[in-house]
C-alpha positions as a Markdown table, in Angstrom:
| # | Residue | x | y | z |
|---|---|---|---|---|
| 1 | Met | 56.2 | -8.2 | 45.5 |
| 2 | Lys | 53.7 | -9.5 | 42.8 |
| 3 | Leu | 50.8 | -8.0 | 41.0 |
| 4 | Lys | 47.4 | -9.5 | 41.5 |
| 5 | Asn | 44.9 | -7.7 | 39.2 |
| 6 | Ile | 45.1 | -4.5 | 37.2 |
| 7 | Leu | 42.7 | -1.8 | 38.4 |
| 8 | Leu | 41.0 | 0.0 | 35.6 |
| 9 | Leu | 39.2 | 3.2 | 36.5 |
| 10 | Ser | 36.5 | 4.2 | 34.0 |
| 11 | Gly | 37.3 | 7.7 | 32.7 |
| 12 | Ala | 40.8 | 7.9 | 34.0 |
| 13 | Leu | 42.9 | 10.0 | 31.7 |
| 14 | Phe | 46.4 | 9.8 | 33.1 |
| 15 | Phe | 48.7 | 6.8 | 33.6 |
| 16 | Gly | 51.1 | 6.8 | 36.5 |
| 17 | Thr | 54.3 | 4.8 | 36.8 |
| 18 | Ala | 52.9 | 2.6 | 39.6 |
| 19 | Ala | 50.8 | -0.4 | 38.6 |
| 20 | Leu | 48.0 | -1.5 | 41.1 |
| 21 | Thr | 46.8 | -5.1 | 41.2 |
| 22 | Gly | 44.2 | -7.1 | 43.1 |
| 23 | Cys | 41.3 | -9.5 | 43.3 |
| 24 | Ser | 37.7 | -8.7 | 42.4 |
| 25 | Asp | 36.1 | -9.4 | 45.9 |
| 26 | Asp | 35.6 | -6.9 | 48.7 |
| 27 | Asp | 38.7 | -7.9 | 50.5 |
| 28 | Asp | 41.2 | -6.7 | 47.9 |
| 29 | Thr | 44.8 | -6.3 | 48.9 |
| 30 | Tyr | 47.5 | -4.8 | 46.7 |
| 31 | Asp | 51.2 | -4.6 | 46.3 |
| 32 | Val | 53.0 | -2.0 | 44.3 |
| 33 | Tyr | 56.5 | -2.3 | 42.9 |
| 34 | Gly | 58.8 | 0.3 | 44.4 |
| 35 | Ser | 56.0 | 2.2 | 46.3 |
| 36 | Asp | 56.0 | 3.2 | 50.0 |
| 37 | Tyr | 52.3 | 4.1 | 49.9 |
| 38 | Asn | 49.1 | 2.4 | 50.6 |
| 39 | Ile | 47.3 | 3.8 | 47.5 |
| 40 | Val | 43.8 | 5.1 | 48.0 |
| 41 | Phe | 41.5 | 5.0 | 44.9 |
| 42 | Phe | 38.0 | 5.0 | 43.7 |
| 43 | Asp | 36.5 | 1.5 | 43.7 |
| 44 | Thr | 36.2 | 0.2 | 40.2 |
| 45 | Asn | 33.7 | -2.5 | 41.2 |
| 46 | Thr | 31.2 | 0.3 | 41.2 |
| 47 | Ser | 30.7 | 3.1 | 38.7 |
| 48 | Thr | 33.2 | 5.9 | 38.7 |
| 49 | Val | 31.1 | 8.0 | 36.3 |
| 50 | Asn | 27.8 | 9.2 | 37.7 |
| 51 | Thr | 25.3 | 10.7 | 35.2 |
| 52 | Lys | 22.8 | 13.2 | 36.7 |
| 53 | Thr | 20.0 | 15.2 | 35.0 |
| 54 | Ile | 18.5 | 18.4 | 36.2 |
| 55 | Tyr | 15.7 | 20.5 | 34.6 |
| 56 | Asn | 16.4 | 24.3 | 34.9 |
| 57 | Thr | 12.9 | 25.6 | 34.1 |
| 58 | Pro | 11.0 | 28.8 | 34.5 |
| 59 | Ile | 8.9 | 27.2 | 37.2 |
| 60 | Gly | 11.9 | 25.9 | 39.2 |
| 61 | Ile | 14.7 | 23.4 | 39.4 |
| 62 | Phe | 13.9 | 19.8 | 39.2 |
| 63 | Gly | 16.2 | 16.8 | 39.7 |
| 64 | Thr | 19.3 | 16.5 | 41.9 |
| 65 | Val | 23.0 | 16.5 | 41.6 |
| 66 | Asp | 24.2 | 14.0 | 44.2 |
| 67 | Gly | 27.1 | 11.8 | 42.9 |
| 68 | Ala | 28.2 | 9.0 | 45.2 |
| 69 | Phe | 31.5 | 7.0 | 44.9 |
| 70 | Asn | 33.1 | 4.1 | 46.8 |
| 71 | Val | 36.6 | 4.6 | 48.1 |
| 72 | Lys | 39.2 | 1.9 | 48.9 |
| 73 | Ala | 42.8 | 1.4 | 49.8 |
| 74 | Gln | 45.4 | -1.1 | 48.4 |
| 75 | Tyr | 45.3 | -3.1 | 51.5 |
| 76 | Asn | 44.1 | -3.1 | 55.1 |
| 77 | Thr | 45.3 | -0.1 | 57.0 |
| 78 | Asp | 46.8 | 0.0 | 60.5 |
| 79 | Ala | 45.5 | 3.5 | 61.0 |
| 80 | Thr | 42.5 | 5.7 | 60.3 |
| 81 | Ile | 42.7 | 7.2 | 56.8 |
| 82 | Met | 40.7 | 10.4 | 56.3 |
| 83 | Val | 39.9 | 10.9 | 52.6 |
| 84 | Gly | 38.4 | 13.9 | 50.9 |
| 85 | Ala | 38.2 | 15.2 | 47.3 |
| 86 | Glu | 38.1 | 18.4 | 45.2 |
| 87 | Val | 36.9 | 19.4 | 41.8 |
| 88 | Asp | 39.7 | 19.6 | 39.2 |
| 89 | Thr | 38.4 | 21.5 | 36.2 |
| 90 | Thr | 41.7 | 21.2 | 34.4 |
| 91 | Leu | 40.6 | 17.7 | 33.5 |
| 92 | Val | 37.5 | 18.7 | 31.5 |
| 93 | Gly | 39.4 | 19.6 | 28.3 |
| 94 | Thr | 41.5 | 16.5 | 28.4 |
| 95 | Tyr | 38.4 | 14.3 | 28.9 |
| 96 | Asn | 36.7 | 16.0 | 26.0 |
| 97 | Val | 39.6 | 15.3 | 23.7 |
| 98 | Ala | 39.9 | 11.7 | 24.8 |
| 99 | Asn | 36.2 | 11.0 | 24.5 |
| 100 | Lys | 35.3 | 13.3 | 21.6 |
| 101 | Ala | 32.9 | 15.2 | 23.8 |
| 102 | Ser | 32.1 | 18.8 | 24.4 |
| 103 | Phe | 31.3 | 19.1 | 28.1 |
| 104 | Lys | 31.5 | 22.5 | 29.8 |
| 105 | Ser | 33.2 | 23.3 | 33.2 |
| 106 | Leu | 30.8 | 24.4 | 35.9 |
| 107 | Pro | 30.6 | 28.2 | 36.2 |
| 108 | Ala | 32.3 | 29.8 | 39.2 |
| 109 | Gln | 29.1 | 30.4 | 41.1 |
| 110 | Ala | 28.1 | 26.7 | 40.9 |
| 111 | Leu | 31.7 | 25.5 | 41.5 |
| 112 | Ser | 32.0 | 27.4 | 44.8 |
| 113 | Ala | 28.7 | 25.9 | 46.0 |
| 114 | Ile | 29.7 | 22.2 | 45.5 |
| 115 | Gln | 29.7 | 20.2 | 48.7 |
| 116 | Ile | 32.0 | 17.1 | 49.0 |
| 117 | Ser | 31.8 | 14.8 | 52.0 |
| 118 | Gln | 34.7 | 13.1 | 53.7 |
| 119 | Val | 35.1 | 9.4 | 54.2 |
| 120 | Val | 37.0 | 7.2 | 56.7 |
| 121 | Ile | 38.9 | 4.0 | 56.1 |
| 122 | Lys | 39.1 | 2.5 | 59.6 |
| 123 | Pro | 42.0 | 0.4 | 61.0 |
| 124 | Gly | 41.8 | -3.3 | 59.9 |
| 125 | Thr | 39.9 | -2.5 | 56.7 |
| 126 | Asn | 40.6 | -1.3 | 53.2 |
| 127 | Ala | 37.3 | 0.3 | 52.3 |
| 128 | Ala | 35.6 | 3.5 | 53.4 |
| 129 | Asp | 32.5 | 2.8 | 55.5 |
| 130 | Thr | 30.4 | 5.4 | 53.6 |
| 131 | Thr | 30.3 | 6.7 | 50.1 |
| 132 | Leu | 32.1 | 9.9 | 49.1 |
| 133 | Asn | 29.2 | 12.2 | 48.2 |
| 134 | Val | 29.4 | 15.2 | 45.8 |
| 135 | Thr | 26.4 | 17.5 | 45.9 |
| 136 | Leu | 25.4 | 20.6 | 44.1 |
| 137 | Pro | 22.6 | 22.4 | 46.0 |
| 138 | Lys | 19.5 | 23.0 | 44.0 |
| 139 | Glu | 19.7 | 26.8 | 44.3 |
| 140 | Ala | 23.2 | 26.7 | 42.7 |
| 141 | Cys | 21.7 | 24.9 | 39.7 |
| 142 | Thr | 20.2 | 28.2 | 38.6 |
| 143 | Tyr | 23.6 | 29.2 | 37.3 |
| 144 | Leu | 23.7 | 26.3 | 34.8 |
| 145 | Thr | 22.8 | 27.5 | 31.4 |
| 146 | Glu | 24.7 | 25.0 | 29.1 |
| 147 | Glu | 23.3 | 21.6 | 28.1 |
| 148 | Ala | 26.0 | 19.4 | 29.6 |
| 149 | Tyr | 28.7 | 19.8 | 32.2 |
| 150 | Leu | 31.6 | 17.6 | 33.4 |
| 151 | Val | 32.6 | 17.6 | 37.1 |
| 152 | Pro | 36.0 | 15.8 | 37.6 |
| 153 | Val | 36.5 | 14.9 | 41.3 |
| 154 | Arg | 40.1 | 14.1 | 42.5 |
| 155 | Leu | 40.8 | 12.3 | 45.8 |
| 156 | Lys | 43.1 | 13.7 | 48.4 |
| 157 | Ile | 44.4 | 12.4 | 51.8 |
| 158 | Leu | 43.4 | 14.5 | 54.7 |
| 159 | Asn | 45.8 | 13.0 | 57.4 |
| 160 | Asp | 49.3 | 11.6 | 57.7 |
| 161 | Asp | 48.6 | 8.9 | 60.3 |
| 162 | Lys | 50.0 | 5.5 | 59.1 |
| 163 | Gly | 49.9 | 3.7 | 62.5 |
| 164 | Thr | 52.5 | 0.9 | 62.8 |
| 165 | Ser | 52.6 | 0.3 | 59.1 |
| 166 | Ser | 55.6 | 1.2 | 56.9 |
| 167 | Tyr | 53.1 | 2.5 | 54.3 |
| 168 | Lys | 51.5 | 5.8 | 54.5 |
| 169 | Ala | 48.3 | 6.6 | 52.6 |
| 170 | Gly | 48.9 | 8.1 | 49.2 |
| 171 | Ile | 47.2 | 9.1 | 45.9 |
| 172 | Asp | 48.1 | 8.0 | 42.4 |
| 173 | Asp | 46.9 | 10.2 | 39.6 |
| 174 | Thr | 45.8 | 7.3 | 37.5 |
| 175 | Tyr | 43.2 | 5.9 | 39.9 |
| 176 | Ser | 42.2 | 9.0 | 41.9 |
| 177 | Val | 39.6 | 10.6 | 39.5 |
| 178 | Ala | 35.9 | 10.0 | 39.1 |
| 179 | Tyr | 33.4 | 12.1 | 37.2 |
| 180 | Ile | 29.9 | 13.5 | 37.3 |
| 181 | Val | 28.2 | 14.0 | 33.9 |
| 182 | Leu | 25.6 | 16.6 | 34.5 |
| 183 | Asn | 22.9 | 17.1 | 31.9 |
| 184 | Asn | 20.8 | 20.2 | 31.9 |
| 185 | Ala | 17.8 | 18.9 | 30.1 |
| 186 | Ala | 15.6 | 22.0 | 30.3 |
| 187 | Lys | 14.2 | 21.4 | 26.7 |
| 188 | Asp | 13.2 | 17.9 | 27.8 |
| 189 | Phe | 11.3 | 18.9 | 30.9 |
| 190 | Ile | 8.3 | 18.5 | 28.8 |
| 191 | Lys | 8.9 | 15.8 | 26.2 |
| 192 | Val | 7.0 | 14.6 | 23.1 |
| 193 | Ser | 5.6 | 11.2 | 24.2 |
| 194 | Ser | 4.5 | 10.3 | 20.7 |
| 195 | Glu | 6.8 | 10.0 | 17.7 |
| 196 | Pro | 8.5 | 13.4 | 17.2 |
| 197 | Thr | 8.9 | 12.9 | 13.4 |
| 198 | Gln | 5.6 | 11.8 | 11.8 |
| 199 | Thr | 5.3 | 10.8 | 8.2 |
| 200 | Val | 2.2 | 11.5 | 6.0 |
| 201 | Ser | 1.6 | 10.3 | 2.5 |
| 202 | Ile | -0.4 | 12.1 | -0.3 |
| 203 | Ala | -1.3 | 10.1 | -3.4 |
| 204 | Asn | -1.9 | 11.7 | -6.8 |
| 205 | Thr | -4.1 | 9.2 | -8.6 |
| 206 | Pro | -6.4 | 9.3 | -11.7 |
| 207 | Ala | -9.3 | 9.1 | -9.3 |
| 208 | Gly | -8.1 | 12.3 | -7.4 |
| 209 | Val | -5.7 | 13.3 | -4.7 |
| 210 | Phe | -5.9 | 11.3 | -1.5 |
| 211 | Gly | -4.2 | 11.9 | 1.9 |
| 212 | Asn | -3.6 | 15.1 | 3.8 |
| 213 | Ile | -1.1 | 16.8 | 6.1 |
| 214 | Ala | -2.2 | 15.8 | 9.6 |
| 215 | Ala | -0.2 | 15.1 | 12.7 |
| 216 | Ser | -0.8 | 14.9 | 16.5 |
| 217 | Tyr | 1.7 | 15.1 | 19.3 |
| 218 | Asp | 1.2 | 14.1 | 23.0 |
| 219 | Phe | 3.4 | 15.3 | 25.8 |
| 220 | Ser | 4.7 | 14.2 | 29.2 |
| 221 | Met | 6.1 | 16.4 | 31.9 |
| 222 | Tyr | 8.9 | 15.4 | 34.4 |
| 223 | Ala | 7.0 | 17.0 | 37.3 |
| 224 | Asn | 4.2 | 19.5 | 37.8 |
| 225 | Asp | 3.3 | 21.1 | 41.1 |
| 226 | Asn | 0.3 | 23.1 | 40.0 |
| 227 | Ser | 0.9 | 24.8 | 36.7 |
| 228 | Glu | -1.3 | 24.6 | 33.6 |
| 229 | Val | 1.0 | 24.4 | 30.5 |
| 230 | Ser | 0.1 | 25.3 | 26.9 |
| 231 | Ile | 2.3 | 23.8 | 24.2 |
| 232 | Arg | 2.4 | 26.0 | 21.1 |
| 233 | Gly | 4.0 | 25.6 | 17.8 |
| 234 | Glu | 5.2 | 27.6 | 14.8 |
| 235 | Phe | 6.5 | 26.5 | 11.4 |
| 236 | Asp | 10.2 | 27.2 | 11.0 |
| 237 | Asn | 11.8 | 26.3 | 7.7 |
| 238 | Ser | 15.2 | 27.6 | 8.9 |
| 239 | Leu | 15.5 | 24.2 | 10.7 |
| 240 | Ile | 15.4 | 22.2 | 7.4 |
| 241 | Thr | 19.1 | 22.3 | 6.6 |
| 242 | Ala | 20.2 | 21.0 | 10.0 |
| 243 | Tyr | 17.5 | 18.3 | 9.9 |
| 244 | Asn | 18.6 | 17.1 | 6.5 |
| 245 | Thr | 22.2 | 17.1 | 7.5 |
| 246 | Glu | 21.5 | 15.1 | 10.7 |
| 247 | Ser | 19.1 | 12.6 | 9.0 |
| 248 | Gly | 21.1 | 12.3 | 5.7 |
| 249 | Lys | 18.0 | 13.4 | 3.7 |
| 250 | Ala | 17.3 | 16.0 | 1.1 |
| 251 | Tyr | 13.8 | 17.0 | 1.9 |
| 252 | Ala | 12.4 | 20.2 | 0.3 |
| 253 | Glu | 10.4 | 22.9 | 2.1 |
| 254 | Val | 6.7 | 23.2 | 1.7 |
| 255 | Pro | 6.0 | 26.4 | -0.3 |
| 256 | Ala | 4.9 | 29.4 | 1.8 |
| 257 | Asn | 1.5 | 29.7 | 0.1 |
| 258 | Ile | 0.6 | 26.1 | 1.2 |
| 259 | Leu | 2.3 | 26.3 | 4.6 |
| 260 | Ser | 0.4 | 29.4 | 5.5 |
| 261 | Gln | -2.9 | 27.5 | 5.1 |
| 262 | Leu | -1.9 | 24.8 | 7.6 |
| 263 | Lys | -3.3 | 25.1 | 11.1 |
| 264 | Ile | -1.6 | 24.4 | 14.4 |
| 265 | Ser | -3.8 | 23.8 | 17.5 |
| 266 | Ala | -2.0 | 24.1 | 20.9 |
| 267 | Gly | -1.7 | 21.2 | 23.2 |
| 268 | Lys | -2.4 | 21.4 | 27.0 |
| 269 | Ile | -1.2 | 19.8 | 30.2 |
| 270 | Asp | -3.7 | 20.5 | 33.1 |
| 271 | Ala | -2.5 | 21.8 | 36.4 |
| 272 | Gly | -1.0 | 19.1 | 38.6 |
| 273 | Gln | -0.9 | 16.6 | 35.7 |
| 274 | Thr | 2.2 | 15.3 | 33.9 |
| 275 | Ser | 0.7 | 14.2 | 30.6 |
| 276 | Ser | -1.2 | 16.1 | 28.0 |
| 277 | Asp | -4.9 | 16.3 | 28.2 |
| 278 | Thr | -5.1 | 17.8 | 24.7 |
| 279 | Pro | -2.5 | 17.0 | 22.0 |
| 280 | Leu | -0.9 | 19.6 | 19.7 |
| 281 | Thr | -2.2 | 19.0 | 16.2 |
| 282 | Val | -1.3 | 20.1 | 12.7 |
| 283 | Ser | -4.1 | 20.0 | 10.1 |
| 284 | Asp | -4.8 | 21.1 | 6.6 |
| 285 | Pro | -8.5 | 22.3 | 6.7 |
| 286 | Asn | -8.5 | 23.5 | 3.1 |
| 287 | Asn | -6.6 | 20.6 | 1.5 |
| 288 | Ala | -3.9 | 23.0 | 0.5 |
| 289 | Ser | -1.4 | 20.2 | 0.5 |
| 290 | His | -3.2 | 18.6 | -2.5 |
| 291 | Ala | -1.4 | 21.2 | -4.7 |
| 292 | Leu | 2.1 | 19.9 | -3.7 |
| 293 | Pro | 4.1 | 18.5 | -6.6 |
| 294 | Val | 5.4 | 14.9 | -6.4 |
| 295 | Gly | 8.3 | 14.9 | -4.0 |
| 296 | Glu | 9.4 | 14.6 | -0.4 |
| 297 | Tyr | 9.1 | 17.5 | 2.1 |
| 298 | Val | 9.7 | 18.2 | 5.7 |
| 299 | Ile | 7.8 | 20.7 | 7.9 |
| 300 | Pro | 9.7 | 21.7 | 11.1 |
| 301 | Val | 7.6 | 22.8 | 14.0 |
| 302 | Arg | 9.3 | 24.8 | 16.8 |
| 303 | Leu | 7.6 | 24.2 | 20.1 |
| 304 | Thr | 7.3 | 26.5 | 23.1 |
| 305 | Ala | 5.9 | 25.8 | 26.5 |
| 306 | Ser | 3.8 | 28.5 | 28.2 |
| 307 | Tyr | 3.1 | 28.2 | 31.9 |
| 308 | Ser | 0.1 | 29.6 | 33.8 |
| 309 | Gly | 2.4 | 32.1 | 35.6 |
| 310 | Gly | 3.3 | 33.7 | 32.2 |
| 311 | Gln | 6.7 | 32.0 | 31.9 |
| 312 | Thr | 7.8 | 30.4 | 28.6 |
| 313 | Ser | 10.6 | 28.0 | 27.7 |
| 314 | Pro | 11.7 | 26.4 | 24.4 |
| 315 | Met | 11.2 | 22.7 | 23.8 |
| 316 | Ser | 12.6 | 20.1 | 21.4 |
| 317 | Asn | 11.3 | 20.5 | 17.9 |
| 318 | Val | 9.0 | 18.1 | 16.0 |
| 319 | Tyr | 8.8 | 17.4 | 12.3 |
| 320 | Ile | 6.3 | 16.3 | 9.7 |
| 321 | Val | 7.7 | 14.4 | 6.7 |
| 322 | Val | 5.4 | 14.7 | 3.7 |
| 323 | Lys | 5.7 | 12.2 | 0.8 |
| 324 | Val | 3.7 | 13.0 | -2.4 |
| 325 | Asn | 3.6 | 10.2 | -4.9 |
| 326 | Glu | 1.8 | 9.3 | -8.1 |
| 327 | Thr | 0.2 | 6.0 | -7.3 |
| 328 | Leu | -2.9 | 4.0 | -7.8 |
| 329 | Ile | -2.6 | 1.5 | -5.0 |
| 330 | Asn | -3.7 | 2.5 | -1.5 |
| 331 | Asp | -1.2 | 1.0 | 0.9 |
| 332 | Asn | -3.3 | 1.8 | 3.9 |
| 333 | Ala | -6.6 | 0.2 | 2.7 |
| 334 | Thr | -8.6 | -1.8 | 5.1 |
| 335 | Ala | -11.0 | -3.4 | 2.6 |
| 336 | Val | -11.8 | -3.6 | -1.1 |
| 337 | Ser | -15.1 | -2.5 | -2.5 |
| 338 | Gly | -17.1 | -4.7 | -4.9 |
| 339 | Ser | -16.7 | -8.4 | -5.5 |
| 340 | Ala | -14.5 | -10.7 | -7.6 |
| 341 | Ile | -15.2 | -10.7 | -11.3 |
| 342 | Ser | -16.1 | -14.1 | -12.8 |
| 343 | Asn | -13.3 | -15.4 | -15.1 |
| 344 | Ser | -15.6 | -17.3 | -17.4 |
| 345 | Ala | -15.1 | -14.7 | -20.2 |
| 346 | Trp | -11.4 | -14.2 | -19.7 |
| 347 | Met | -8.8 | -15.2 | -22.3 |
| 348 | Ala | -5.0 | -15.4 | -22.3 |
| 349 | Leu | -3.7 | -13.5 | -25.3 |
| 350 | Ser | -0.1 | -14.2 | -24.7 |
| 351 | Ala | 2.2 | -16.0 | -22.3 |
| 352 | Ser | 6.0 | -16.5 | -22.1 |
| 353 | Gly | 8.7 | -17.4 | -19.6 |
| 354 | Ala | 9.0 | -20.3 | -17.2 |
| 355 | Gly | 7.1 | -22.5 | -19.7 |
| 356 | Leu | 3.9 | -20.5 | -19.2 |
| 357 | Thr | 1.5 | -21.1 | -22.1 |
| 358 | Val | -1.8 | -19.7 | -23.4 |
| 359 | Asp | -3.3 | -23.1 | -23.4 |
| 360 | Gly | -2.3 | -23.5 | -19.7 |
| 361 | Phe | -4.7 | -20.7 | -18.9 |
| 362 | Asn | -7.6 | -23.1 | -19.4 |
| 363 | Thr | -6.1 | -25.1 | -16.5 |
| 364 | Phe | -6.3 | -22.0 | -14.4 |
| 365 | Lys | -9.9 | -21.3 | -15.3 |
| 366 | Ser | -10.9 | -24.9 | -14.5 |
| 367 | Gln | -8.6 | -25.9 | -11.7 |
| 368 | Gly | -7.4 | -22.6 | -10.2 |
| 369 | Tyr | -3.8 | -22.5 | -11.2 |
| 370 | Trp | -1.7 | -21.6 | -14.3 |
| 371 | Pro | 1.3 | -24.0 | -14.3 |
| 372 | Phe | 4.9 | -23.3 | -15.1 |
| 373 | Ser | 7.0 | -26.1 | -16.6 |
| 374 | Val | 10.5 | -24.7 | -16.5 |
| 375 | Lys | 12.3 | -23.0 | -13.6 |
| 376 | Glu | 13.2 | -19.5 | -14.8 |
| 377 | Ser | 13.5 | -16.0 | -13.2 |
| 378 | Ala | 10.7 | -14.3 | -15.1 |
| 379 | Ala | 7.4 | -14.8 | -16.9 |
| 380 | Glu | 4.9 | -12.5 | -18.7 |
| 381 | Phe | 1.3 | -12.7 | -19.8 |
| 382 | Val | -1.6 | -10.7 | -21.1 |
| 383 | Ile | -5.3 | -11.4 | -20.2 |
| 384 | Asp | -8.4 | -10.1 | -21.9 |
| 385 | Leu | -11.2 | -9.7 | -19.3 |
| 386 | Gly | -13.8 | -10.0 | -22.1 |
| 387 | Ala | -15.3 | -6.5 | -21.4 |
| 388 | Val | -14.4 | -3.2 | -19.9 |
| 389 | His | -14.6 | -3.3 | -16.1 |
| 390 | Gln | -14.2 | -0.7 | -13.3 |
| 391 | Ile | -11.5 | -2.4 | -11.2 |
| 392 | Thr | -11.2 | -1.5 | -7.5 |
| 393 | Gly | -8.5 | -4.0 | -6.7 |
| 394 | Phe | -6.7 | -7.1 | -7.7 |
| 395 | Asn | -5.0 | -10.2 | -6.3 |
| 396 | Leu | -2.0 | -12.1 | -7.8 |
| 397 | Asp | -0.2 | -14.9 | -6.1 |
| 398 | Ser | 2.5 | -17.5 | -6.8 |
| 399 | Met | 4.5 | -19.6 | -4.3 |
| 400 | Val | 7.5 | -19.0 | -6.5 |
| 401 | Gly | 6.7 | -15.4 | -7.2 |
| 402 | Asp | 8.8 | -12.5 | -6.1 |
| 403 | Gly | 6.7 | -9.5 | -7.2 |
| 404 | Phe | 4.4 | -8.7 | -10.1 |
| 405 | Thr | 4.5 | -5.6 | -12.3 |
| 406 | Val | 0.9 | -4.8 | -13.5 |
| 407 | Glu | -0.4 | -2.7 | -16.4 |
| 408 | Phe | -3.9 | -1.9 | -17.5 |
| 409 | Ser | -5.2 | -1.0 | -21.0 |
| 410 | Gly | -8.5 | -0.3 | -22.6 |
| 411 | Asp | -7.3 | -1.2 | -26.1 |
| 412 | Asn | -4.4 | -3.6 | -25.7 |
| 413 | Ser | -2.2 | -0.9 | -27.1 |
| 414 | Asn | -1.9 | 2.0 | -24.7 |
| 415 | Trp | -0.9 | 0.8 | -21.2 |
| 416 | Thr | -1.1 | 2.4 | -17.8 |
| 417 | Ser | 1.4 | 1.3 | -15.1 |
| 418 | Ile | -0.4 | 0.2 | -11.9 |
| 419 | Gly | 2.8 | -0.6 | -10.0 |
| 420 | Asn | 4.9 | -3.4 | -8.7 |
| 421 | Thr | 3.3 | -5.5 | -5.9 |
| 422 | Ser | 6.6 | -5.8 | -4.1 |
| 423 | Glu | 6.5 | -2.1 | -3.4 |
| 424 | His | 3.0 | -2.0 | -2.0 |
| 425 | Thr | 1.0 | -3.3 | 0.9 |
| 426 | Pro | -2.1 | -5.5 | 0.3 |
| 427 | Val | -5.1 | -5.9 | 2.6 |
| 428 | Asn | -6.1 | -9.4 | 3.8 |
| 429 | Ile | -9.8 | -9.9 | 3.1 |
| 430 | Gly | -9.7 | -13.5 | 4.3 |
| 431 | Ser | -8.3 | -15.2 | 7.4 |
| 432 | Gly | -6.2 | -18.3 | 8.3 |
| 433 | Trp | -6.0 | -20.8 | 5.5 |
| 434 | Ser | -8.4 | -18.7 | 3.5 |
| 435 | Ser | -6.2 | -15.6 | 3.5 |
| 436 | Asn | -6.6 | -13.5 | 0.4 |
| 437 | Tyr | -4.3 | -10.5 | -0.1 |
| 438 | Val | -5.7 | -7.8 | -2.3 |
| 439 | Phe | -4.0 | -4.6 | -3.6 |
| 440 | Val | -6.7 | -1.9 | -3.4 |
| 441 | Phe | -7.0 | 1.1 | -5.6 |
| 442 | Tyr | -7.8 | 4.6 | -4.3 |
| 443 | Gly | -10.5 | 4.7 | -7.0 |
| 444 | Ala | -11.9 | 2.5 | -9.6 |
| 445 | Ile | -9.8 | 2.1 | -12.8 |
| 446 | Ser | -11.4 | 1.3 | -16.1 |
| 447 | Thr | -9.7 | -1.5 | -18.1 |
| 448 | Arg | -10.2 | -4.6 | -20.3 |
| 449 | Tyr | -6.7 | -5.8 | -20.8 |
| 450 | Val | -4.2 | -6.7 | -18.1 |
| 451 | Arg | -0.5 | -7.2 | -18.7 |
| 452 | Val | 1.6 | -8.8 | -15.9 |
| 453 | Lys | 5.4 | -9.2 | -15.7 |
| 454 | Ala | 6.3 | -11.7 | -12.9 |
| 455 | Lys | 9.6 | -11.9 | -11.2 |
| 456 | Leu | 10.2 | -15.4 | -10.0 |
| 457 | Asn | 12.4 | -16.7 | -7.2 |
| 458 | Thr | 14.6 | -19.5 | -8.7 |
| 459 | Asp | 15.8 | -20.4 | -5.1 |
| 460 | Ser | 12.3 | -21.3 | -4.0 |
| 461 | Tyr | 11.9 | -24.9 | -2.8 |
| 462 | Tyr | 8.6 | -25.2 | -4.6 |
| 463 | Trp | 10.2 | -25.6 | -8.0 |
| 464 | Asn | 11.1 | -29.1 | -6.8 |
| 465 | Tyr | 7.4 | -30.0 | -7.3 |
| 466 | Leu | 7.6 | -29.5 | -11.1 |
| 467 | Ser | 8.5 | -33.2 | -11.6 |
| 468 | Tyr | 5.3 | -34.4 | -9.9 |
| 469 | Ser | 2.0 | -34.2 | -11.7 |
| 470 | Trp | 0.2 | -33.7 | -8.4 |
| 471 | Gly | 2.5 | -30.9 | -7.4 |
| 472 | Lys | 2.3 | -28.5 | -10.4 |
| 473 | Arg | 0.1 | -26.0 | -8.6 |
| 474 | Tyr | 3.0 | -25.3 | -6.2 |
| 475 | Ala | 5.0 | -23.9 | -9.1 |
| 476 | Ser | 2.3 | -21.8 | -10.9 |
| 477 | Ile | 0.3 | -18.6 | -10.9 |
| 478 | Ser | -1.9 | -19.8 | -8.2 |
| 479 | Ser | -4.3 | -16.9 | -7.9 |
| 480 | Ile | -5.6 | -14.1 | -10.2 |
| 481 | Asn | -8.6 | -12.0 | -9.1 |
| 482 | Phe | -10.0 | -8.6 | -10.1 |
| 483 | Tyr | -12.6 | -6.8 | -8.1 |
| 484 | Glu | -15.4 | -4.5 | -9.3 |
């Protein structure tokens, strides 16, 4: 006899000595070396692992446990084959080891309540005419307190009739097991429908502290017959270590004197509704977070659902990541105040790198670009604005540029770092071909002198235009603007 196709059963953990083979259509027939049995197995053309989710909540059980599996035989039978199944909890541990999982076995009360249907493979066929169904009644789900269970189901033959065939129906351990993965998602009965981890930024600037701790969380509910639900939160710094471990971070905790001034307002889901009418919010009414030192923090919020009948249940936690930086540039700006300063009084005091020259600055003032003449990776220049200005934002651009480090000074001696443009987000105050990307300050900064260190991209195609007189603007500082 010859093999026709190896049957692979998802989740099978044991390999028998018999090898089954066959085609992939619905009329599979099989031969087995040295076997006197017509092997009955779970059909691998359909899933042999069913995943089910229930919600064991204070207001009832939601969801169903109703696994369904197709059953076949090696080849057409001459007799009626009655097939049943039973739960084999001895396979849970082996499955966990093989799959690096941690499923639990069903408790005895739930195990005794499981209902498994019987199926029939009729003469002249090799497939059961109905699915083998595994059901756990809803009332038995009240015994489920763990988060995840595994229900291994092993086939068994219920009769010995083989008709006129020399092969009787049989079971092989390798192909006779299917599984129900049962998730008890009580904490997710009410889920956060917005981002569970929200990030806020606070900027310490010479013009003051900007930003605040503020977060808002919406919720959705799997089902709601007629219960009003209040979602309440409390800060819990004991969750920080686990959060840092899981996320690979090293966030600090917000000091108690600041955390105590933050306010949590409860969210609400109206009776009969499945989405929140009122979000849960976290706010900082006294701007206490402005006292946070530069650093990165996380605020865990432990959530609890309270039902109108007085029942409560824990929910999944949410988190607020707080990043406090010393910065001048507002990465969330939507506009720049003031208007561009005229460059008529500007002078270039120094220029170096990529062939940039002081004299070339006159070309910029008259024609709108400051040309490079040599392909290099960096350039630097200092501009005198001619007078002290209160700068609200700036624009720098180059088709071969890869970021600008900008510094301001009132005396051309003591410099204040503004930042690197590659690390910040500008706002476009133009549109289309007239786009103009401006880096906006949180508050006006007084300066007369500007020093710029440009990182240049030597792989840029635009360097090829250096050899053409008409193309020099493509390899140049093509835009410098300051707003006041």
